[in-house]
N, C-alpha and C positions, 0 to 999 in steps of 0.2 A: 504494500500500500504506500504509494508515494506520499500521501498527505501525512501518514504516520511518521515517515522520515523527517518531513518538514516540521511536524510537531516537536520532535526531539531536538532538532537544531535551534528552532526559534524559541523554545521555552527555557533555554539556558539563561542563567542570570546575566543581566546586562547593567551597565552603569546608568546613572540618571539621564533622562531625556529632556532636553530643553528646546522648545521651538525657537527658531530664529526670528528676530525682528529686524528686518533689513530691506533694502531696495536693490533689486537687480537692475542695473542701469546700462544703457547703450546696447541692449540686446535686439535680436530680431525675433519677434514673437510669432509662432505658429500655434494657434489656439486649439487645434484638434478637430475643429468642425469642418475642415476642408477649405475654409476661407484663405485668401491670399495672405502671405506673411506681411508683417508691418513692423517698423521700428518702434521701440518704446521701452518703458520701464515696467517692472512688476514689484509691487510692495507686498511683503509678507508680514503679517501681524497675527500673533496668537494662533499660529497654525493654519491660517487661512489667507487667501488672496484678498488683500484690502483694497488695492487699486491696480489698474493695468492700463497701459497706453502711454500717451504723451503727457507727462506731468513733471513738475519740479520737486525733487526730494526736499523734505523739510530740514531746517537747521538741526544739526547734531545727529541726523539719522545715519545708521550704519549702511554703507554702500558696498556692493560687490559689482565690479566692472566686468561685464560679459560682452564687451565689444567684439564683433565678428562671430559671435556664437548664436546658435538657435536656442530659444527658450520655448519649451513645449510641455504638454502634459506628460506625466509619467505613463509608462506603457502598462497595459493590462494583459495578463497571461491567462488564456482560457484553458490551458492544457495541464495544469497541476504539476509543472516541472519545478525542480528546485529553483526558487526565484533568486536572481542575482541583481541586486540593486545597481551594481556597477554596469550592468547591461541596460539599465533604465527601467527595469520592472519595479513598479511601486504597488501594484495590486495583483494578486494571483487568486484564481478560482480553484478551490480544493474539491477533490472528489469526482473529477470529470471521468475517471476510469470506472465509475460505477461502484466503488467500494466505500463511499462516504458514509458516515454514521446517520442514523435516523433520530438520535437524541442530539439534536443540533445545539441546544443551549448548554447541555452538559459538556459537549466538546469545546464550545467557544469560551466558556467562563474562565478557564485558566489563562487565556490570552488577554483578558481584561486586567489581570494582575501582573502578568509578565508579558509585555507586548512582543509581538513577532517583529521580524526585521522589516517586513512589508505588510500592507493591508491584506487581509484574507477574507474571502467570501466562500460559502459552503454550498455544495450540492448534495442532496440526499442520494444514497446509492441504491440502485435497483437490486444489485446483488445482495447487499446487506439486508434490505427489506425482505427479499425472497427467502433468504436463509432464516430470518427471524420467524417468519410465519410457517414455513414448510419444514424447517429443521433439516435433518439428513435426507429426507424423502423429497428432494427437490428435482430429481431427474425425470420430470414429467410435467405435463401441463397442469396448472393450478385449477382447482374447481371454483365454483362461483363464490363460495364462502371465503376461501383463501384469497381470492382476488379482492373481495370487499375489504378484508382485513389489511391487505397490503395497501390499498388505497387510503384506508384510515391512517395508517402509519405515515404515509407520504403527506397527507393533509396536516397531521400534527407537526411534522418536520417543517412544513412550509409556515405554519403559525409561529414556529420558534425562530424563523429567520432564514431558512434555506432559500436560495434563489432559483431552485429548480430541482429536477431529478435527472440523474445521469445513468445511462444503461449501456453496457458493452455487450452487444448481442453475439459477439464472437466467443465469449467466455462463459464458463459455468459460474453461477447458476442461471444467469439471465438468458443464456443460450437455449434454455428449455421453455422459455415463455411463449405464449400464444398471442395471436392478434387481439383476442379479447382482453388479455392481461395488459398488453401495451396500451390499448385504448383506454382502459379504466384508469391506469396510472397517469396517462397523459391528461385525462380529464381532471384528475385530482390536482395536478400541477396547475392547469389552466384556471381552476377555481380561485387561485391565489395570484394570478398574473405571473406565474413562474415560467421558466424555460425548460423544454424537454431536450436534454442533451443525449445524443445517440451515436454510438459507434456501430454502424450497421454491420450485418453479416457481410462476408467478403463478396458474395455474388450479386447483391442488389441493394439499392437504397429505398426501393419502393415500399417495403414493409414499414420503415420508419416514416416515410412520407404519408402513407395511408393513415397511420395512427395520428400523425400531426394534423392532417386535414380533417379527419372525422372529429377530433377533439377540439379543433380550432385553437390549438396551442402554438406558441412560438417555438420553433424547433431549430436546433443547432447541431449539425452533423460533423463528426470528427472522422476524417477520411485518411486512409493511407496514401491514396493517390487520386488524381483527377484523370478521368478518361472522357472521351467524347460522349459515351453513353451516359455517364454520370452527369455531365454538364447539360445534356439534353433533358434528362429527367428533372434536374433542378429548375431549368427554364420552364418546363411544362408545369411543374408544381406551382411555381410563382404565378404563372398565367392563370392558374386555377384558384388563386387567392391564398395559397398556403404561405405563411410567413416562415420561410426556411433560409437559414444561412449555413455556410460550410467553411471549414478550415482544414488545413493539412496537419495530420498528427506527426508525420516524419518527413523531413525535407533536407536536401543538400543541394547546393547550387555550385556546379563545377566552375572553378576559376575565380570564385569570390571568397574572400577571407573576411567574413563579418563577425568572427567569433568574439572579437573584442567588444563588439557592440551588442550583438543579439545572438541568442541561441534558441529562443522560442521560434518554432517552425513558421507559424503564421506571420510573425513579424519579419522573419528573415525573407520570406517571399516578397513582402511589401517593399522592403529596402533593396532586395535584389532587383526587383523591377525598376526601382528608381535609379540604381547605379548602372544599369545596362547602357550601352552606347547610345541607343535611341531614346533614352529616358522615357520608358514606357509609361510611367506615371510621375507626377510631380512629387516633390518632397512633402508638400502639404497633404497630398492624398496618401502617401506612404505612412505619414504620422497618423492621419485619420484612421487608417486600417489597424493601427496598433493602439489606439486610444479610445476615441468616442464610439467607433464602430463596435468593438467587442463589448464596451460598456453598455451600449444600447441593446445588445443581444440578451443581456440578463437584467435589463431595467436597473442598472447601477447608475442612479441619477446624479450622484455627486462626485463622480470620478470620470476621467477621460477627456475633460476639456479644461481650458483655463478661462475662468470667469470670476468676477468679483463675488466674494462671499463663499466660494467653494474651498474645500481643503486644498492646501498648497502642496499637491503632488506634482513635482516639477522636475524636468530633466534639462540640462544645459550641455550642448555638445558643439563641436566644430564640424560644420557640414562639409568642409574640405578634407576631413580625415575621419570618416565614419568608422573605420576599423580601429581608430584610437580609443573608442569607448566614450563614456560619459565623463565630462569634466566635473560637473556637480549634479547631485541628485538630492532632492528634498522629498521626504515623506511626512505628510501632515505638518509641513513647515520646518521640519528638523533636517539638518544637513547629514545625510547618511553616506554620501560619497563626496569627497573633497579633493580637488586636484587629481581626480581619477582613482583615488584610493578610498576604500570603505572606512568609515569611522566606526566607533564602538556603539553608536546610537542604535537603539531598537525603538522605532517610532511608529510601527504599524498598528493597526486597529483590527479587531474582529468586527467585520461589517455585517449587520443583520438587516 
């Protein structure tokens, strides 16, 4: 379980955390919405963005000159990888492999006392729920009563702050689930405005699309690869009104060394597209794909953009040297990467 490894590393004792009160001056702001970049300053106060744009710092304010640098929202990782603040990840979604807990509040409470390195949000795990209800007798289709009790557990997890349900249909015990089970659980998620994360079986994505469409739930597919057939199925589903997104679980781009900046597969694709000779996408779009777009897939409303009043999750980097990594990273207004090196701060929050 990847999120268990993360729990171990992020629950280690850390020193005191102090939010910065300063102004980033002379930067180039890309706010994560896709809008064109603009020069300006960003004021951080009490962990939040207090001002942004063209303004004059006040007398005595602490200043950090970021001339020539891009100032952007912190990146959001949908794939439960070990988060690296030095790569710009400020929020990670745990449990996307389908093994997340169903007792969400019990899992999250320790992070309130011992903050994680980055912000975390949780998905309830289909596999965990199925084992809880069916025990060792899970290698079969669930009956109506069992499906109902699974849906009840999912609903309780959503009430406790889960952002959705994750299911890996390639692996036991979720691999034994039926269409009726998937539909019931997708409906339970949709009742709370959550997202249905699915790693489809290897042969087709239509099973996941059918459940998402019938439940009218927001769906996010984690794929090993993109094929012409998969792209066609996604386009068809969207034309039918299914709210479905997709990202790549594993990815490597020949000839590109972005390891110093990004290891998250979805983000690497976005930045790989940007760095190609033909500049397939703009830097604004690449950042949007790594920030506000993943935030929108799980209704994470206060992360993924730079805007006055939002938590100050901010990355600062040199656009001429993407492989050089992040110069500065702020999590909730606290400097966690300084001059490219991680600090001892643990400033993350358990987001419900």
